[in-house]
C-alpha positions as CSV (number, residue, x, y, z in Angstrom):
1,M,175.4,111.1,70.0
2,L,173.2,107.9,71.0
3,N,176.0,105.7,69.6
4,Q,178.7,107.4,71.5
5,L,176.6,107.3,74.8
6,K,176.3,103.5,74.2
7,Q,180.0,103.4,73.7
8,M,180.2,104.9,77.3
9,G,178.3,102.2,78.7
10,L,174.7,102.9,78.4
11,T,172.2,101.1,76.9
12,S,170.2,102.2,73.7
13,H,167.3,103.0,76.1
14,E,169.2,104.7,78.8
15,A,170.9,106.7,76.2
16,R,167.8,107.8,74.7
17,V,166.2,108.8,78.2
18,Y,169.4,110.5,79.1
19,L,169.8,112.7,76.1
20,A,166.3,113.7,76.6
21,C,167.2,114.9,80.1
22,V,170.1,116.7,78.9
23,Q,168.4,118.6,76.2
24,H,165.3,119.4,78.3
25,N,166.9,120.0,81.6
26,P,165.0,119.6,84.3
27,T,161.9,117.9,82.8
28,T,159.0,116.0,84.1
29,P,158.2,112.3,84.0
30,T,155.2,113.3,81.9
31,E,157.4,115.2,79.6
32,L,159.9,112.6,79.2
33,V,157.2,110.0,78.5
34,S,156.1,112.2,75.4
35,L,159.8,112.9,74.3
36,T,161.0,109.3,74.5
37,G,157.8,107.4,73.7
38,Y,158.4,105.0,76.5
39,Q,155.5,104.0,78.8
40,R,155.6,105.7,82.5
41,S,156.5,102.3,84.2
42,T,159.2,101.4,81.9
43,L,160.7,104.8,81.8
44,Y,161.0,104.8,85.5
45,N,163.3,101.8,85.2
46,Y,165.6,103.5,82.9
47,V,165.7,106.7,85.0
48,A,166.6,104.6,88.0
49,S,169.5,103.0,86.2
50,L,170.5,106.7,85.2
51,Q,170.2,107.7,88.8
52,E,172.5,104.8,90.1
53,K,175.0,105.7,87.7
54,G,174.9,109.3,89.1
55,L,173.9,110.8,85.7
56,V,170.4,112.2,86.7
57,V,168.5,113.0,90.1
58,N,165.3,113.5,91.2
59,R,164.3,117.1,92.3
60,V,161.0,118.7,93.5
61,H,159.8,122.3,93.1
62,G,156.6,123.0,94.9
63,R,154.3,120.1,93.9
64,R,155.9,119.2,90.8
65,K,158.5,116.6,90.4
66,Y,161.4,116.9,88.0
67,I,164.2,114.6,86.4
68,A,167.3,116.8,86.2
69,A,170.5,115.8,84.6
70,Q,173.7,116.3,86.5
71,P,176.5,118.7,85.7
72,V,177.9,116.7,82.5
73,D,181.7,117.0,83.4
74,D,181.3,116.2,87.0
75,A,178.9,113.3,86.4
76,W,180.8,111.4,83.8
77,H,184.2,111.8,85.5
78,A,182.8,110.6,88.8
79,L,181.2,107.6,86.9
80,L,184.7,106.8,85.2
81,D,186.4,107.3,88.5
82,L,184.2,104.8,90.1
83,E,184.6,102.2,87.2
84,R,188.3,102.7,87.4
85,K,188.3,101.9,91.2
86,A,186.2,98.9,90.3
87,I,188.8,97.6,87.9
88,E,191.8,98.3,90.2
89,Y,189.9,96.3,93.0
90,R,189.3,93.2,90.5
91,T,192.8,93.4,89.5
92,G,193.9,93.2,93.1
93,I,191.9,90.0,93.7
94,V,192.2,88.3,90.4
95,A,195.3,86.2,91.3
96,S,193.9,84.8,94.6
97,V,190.3,84.2,92.8
98,C,192.3,82.3,89.9
99,R,194.0,80.1,92.6
100,E,190.9,79.3,94.3
101,L,188.8,78.4,91.1
102,K,191.7,76.1,89.9
103,Q,191.3,74.4,93.0
104,V,187.5,73.8,93.0
105,S,187.0,73.5,89.3
106,I,189.6,70.9,88.0
107,T,187.9,68.0,86.5
108,P,190.2,65.5,84.7
109,S,189.3,65.1,81.3
110,P,188.7,61.6,79.6
111,G,191.9,62.2,77.5
112,Q,195.4,61.9,78.3
113,G,197.0,64.9,80.1
114,T,198.6,66.3,83.1
115,I,196.9,68.7,85.6
116,L,198.3,70.3,89.0
117,L,196.2,70.1,92.1
118,R,196.7,72.0,95.3
119,G,195.6,71.8,98.9
120,K,192.9,69.6,100.5
121,T,190.8,70.2,97.6
122,G,193.2,68.7,95.6
123,I,193.7,65.5,97.7
124,R,189.7,65.2,97.8
125,L,189.7,65.3,93.9
126,V,192.0,62.6,93.9
127,I,190.2,60.3,96.4
128,N,186.9,61.1,94.3
129,L,188.7,59.9,91.2
130,M,190.1,56.8,92.8
131,I,186.3,56.0,94.0
132,K,184.9,56.7,90.4
133,E,187.7,54.3,88.9
134,K,186.7,51.2,91.0
135,Q,190.1,49.7,90.7
136,D,192.9,48.4,92.9
137,N,195.5,51.1,93.8
138,Y,199.1,51.3,94.6
139,W,201.1,53.7,96.5
140,I,204.4,54.4,98.1
141,G,204.9,56.8,100.9
142,S,204.5,57.4,104.5
143,L,201.1,58.2,106.0
144,D,202.7,60.5,108.4
145,T,203.5,63.1,105.7
146,L,199.7,62.9,104.5
147,F,198.3,63.0,108.0
148,R,199.9,66.6,108.8
149,V,197.4,68.1,106.4
150,F,194.7,65.6,106.0
151,S,193.4,63.7,109.1
152,A,193.2,60.0,109.5
153,D,189.4,59.9,110.4
154,E,188.6,62.0,107.0
155,L,190.9,59.7,104.9
156,Y,189.2,56.6,106.4
157,R,185.7,58.1,105.9
158,R,186.3,59.4,102.5
159,L,188.3,56.6,101.0
160,T,188.8,53.5,103.1
161,L,185.1,53.0,103.8
162,Q,184.2,53.5,100.2
163,R,186.8,51.0,98.9
164,M,185.4,48.6,101.2
165,K,182.0,49.0,99.6
166,Q,183.7,48.4,96.1
167,S,185.8,45.3,97.4
168,T,189.0,47.0,95.8
169,S,192.3,46.4,97.1
170,A,195.1,48.8,98.2
171,Y,198.8,47.9,97.9
172,A,201.1,50.0,100.1
173,I,205.1,50.2,100.2
174,T,205.4,52.1,103.2
175,D,207.5,52.5,106.4
176,R,206.5,51.0,109.7
177,S,205.1,54.3,111.1
178,I,201.8,53.1,109.8
179,I,201.7,50.4,112.4
180,S,200.8,53.3,115.2
181,E,197.7,54.2,112.9
182,Q,195.2,51.3,114.1
183,R,192.7,52.2,111.2
184,F,195.4,51.7,108.5
185,S,197.7,49.1,110.1
186,E,195.1,46.6,109.7
187,T,195.5,44.5,106.5
188,L,191.8,43.5,106.5
189,G,192.4,40.3,104.5
190,A,192.9,41.1,100.6
191,F,191.2,44.6,101.0
192,R,194.7,45.9,102.0
193,K,198.1,44.8,101.9
194,H,201.5,46.3,103.2
195,R,205.1,45.8,102.4
196,Y,207.7,47.6,104.3
197,L,211.0,49.4,103.9
198,D,213.8,49.1,106.2
199,T,214.3,52.8,106.7
200,P,211.8,55.7,107.4
201,L,210.4,57.5,104.3
202,N,211.3,61.0,105.5
203,A,210.6,62.6,102.5
204,S,207.3,64.6,102.4
205,A,206.2,62.9,99.1
206,G,204.3,60.1,97.8
207,L,203.3,58.0,94.7
208,Q,200.0,56.7,93.9
209,L,198.6,54.6,91.0
210,F,195.0,53.6,90.1
211,G,193.6,52.8,86.9
212,P,195.2,55.1,84.0
213,Y,196.5,57.7,86.4
214,V,199.7,58.3,88.2
215,T,199.8,60.9,91.1
216,L,202.9,62.5,92.5
217,G,202.3,64.6,95.7
218,T,204.4,66.7,97.9
219,Y,203.0,67.5,101.4
220,G,204.5,70.4,103.5
221,Q,203.4,71.5,106.9
222,S,199.8,72.9,105.8
223,A,197.2,72.2,103.5
224,D,198.2,75.1,101.5
225,S,201.8,73.6,100.7
226,V,200.0,70.4,99.1
227,E,200.8,70.0,95.4
228,I,199.8,66.9,93.4
229,T,200.5,66.4,89.8
230,L,197.8,64.1,88.4
231,I,199.0,62.3,85.1
232,N,196.3,60.5,82.8
233,N,198.4,58.2,80.8
234,P,197.7,54.4,80.6
235,L,200.9,53.5,79.5
236,L,202.9,55.1,82.0
237,A,200.5,53.9,84.6
238,E,201.0,50.2,83.7
239,F,204.9,51.0,83.4
240,M,204.8,52.2,86.9
241,R,202.6,49.4,88.2
242,Q,205.1,47.0,86.8
243,V,208.0,48.7,88.6
244,F,205.9,49.0,91.8
245,L,205.3,45.0,91.8
246,A,209.0,44.5,91.2
247,L,210.0,46.4,94.2
248,W,206.5,44.8,96.2
249,N,208.0,41.2,95.5
250,R,211.4,41.9,97.1
251,L,210.1,43.5,100.4
252,P,208.9,41.7,103.4
253,E,205.6,41.5,104.8
254,R,204.6,43.1,108.3
255,Q,206.2,41.0,111.1
256,S,204.6,40.9,114.4
């Protein structure tokens, strides 16, 4: 019987106390101490746990206090019903919880591989990784698409200022919409360099290269729509950098 009660979710101590309550129903705390061999203070902890499960209750007759087991069928079916509802609740929220956990817990591993990042959290993870790498970066895209979901002030604070401290350079192939953003239109010497395409980059996407990483991002109208594929592959990153530089050398610098 004790093993079966443990299979139903009780600890061995709870099962022992509960069985004593069923066999000697109702019983006093003093009697339970004698039946189970537990000290009174310890016994009260097990009784309290059984009360939370709805299996036993306290009763008072005159001046005497008793611990009574609830009707077995009703108590156990009620307990199982509560557990069933708890499982249904957790099942209902597991999808959204998993999405949130994936956004906040992704840490690129040292080895090669590809991971998918989402939302503003994904952008921040890429920025933190860029700062950690402390290397020049190369990107193709329009800042207009990024600024829909990530403000210019936040990007400047989180990335630009940190790169200035590291003295790394950014090479950007972009359209001329960047000129309207004062903080990002300034080349600042060798710190930031631009080359311009003749036509606007209307596609809500961008390519970023830094260290051994290649990132491909798509940006919709809200932070929830952001998806960034982060690829950790040194050979691919170097190949893409050579392609970038081949295009870079064919494009004009900013004209005043």
